[in-house]
Residue, then its C-alpha position, 0 to 999 in steps of 0.5 A: m916813769t917809763l922803764l926800759h928794765r926793771l929787776v927785783v930781788t926780796v932777801e931776808p933782813r940780815l946783814e949778809s943781804v947788804t954785801l949780796l944786793r950791792q954786788m947784784v948791783t955791781c955785776l948788772l952794772d959790769a953786765s949792762e952797756d945800758l949802765s956803763g955810764v952810772d957813777r960806780f962808787a955812787l951805786e955801790l955806796l948807795t945801795s949799801e947805805t939804803v940796804a943797811n937801813a932797811v936791814r937794821h931799822g926796818s922790819g920783814p924781808v928787803t926787797l930791792v927794786l932796780g928800774l932802768a929809765p932813758d936817762r936815769l937808774r932808780v934803786g928803791v929798797h923796801d921794807a915793812g918798818e914804819g919809820d922813815p929814815v932820817v937825814l943827820d948832820a954829823r959832826p967830825d967829832e961823832p962816831l961813824r954811825g948814822r951818815g948813810m941817809m946824809l950820803v944818800a942825800q949828797a950823792a944821790d942825783n934825786w931821792g925820796i921815800d914812798r909810803t905804801g900800805d905795807g911799809k916804805t920805799v926808800w929810792f934814789e936815783l943816778e943819772v944814766p947819760a944820754h948816749q948811754t941808753r939805747 
């Protein structure tokens, strides 16, 4: 994937980091004409869910990598944990926990998990309308 822009931010694995990274991504969305066509709600929700998953279930610092390609925005969240996130089939009568990856799978245009020697990166992509990129 050819990137136009790339941003990498590493934070401590604390619940406050979820809010911090979501707000950072929202600020970038507001400040960039290149991202004006990206689904704001999906970007905020999926960023929050992937970061929260890394904070709750991962290990070590959490690194968010934002990559803008001509036709898509990729957000990756890296942690040093060994376990892969699971997409659960949540029923309406179950508690409202454990639905993060189900939301990612449904709302992202594409998503996946990349294993590395030092953990994993859970990533998702959202389409950037062609007329929006430069």
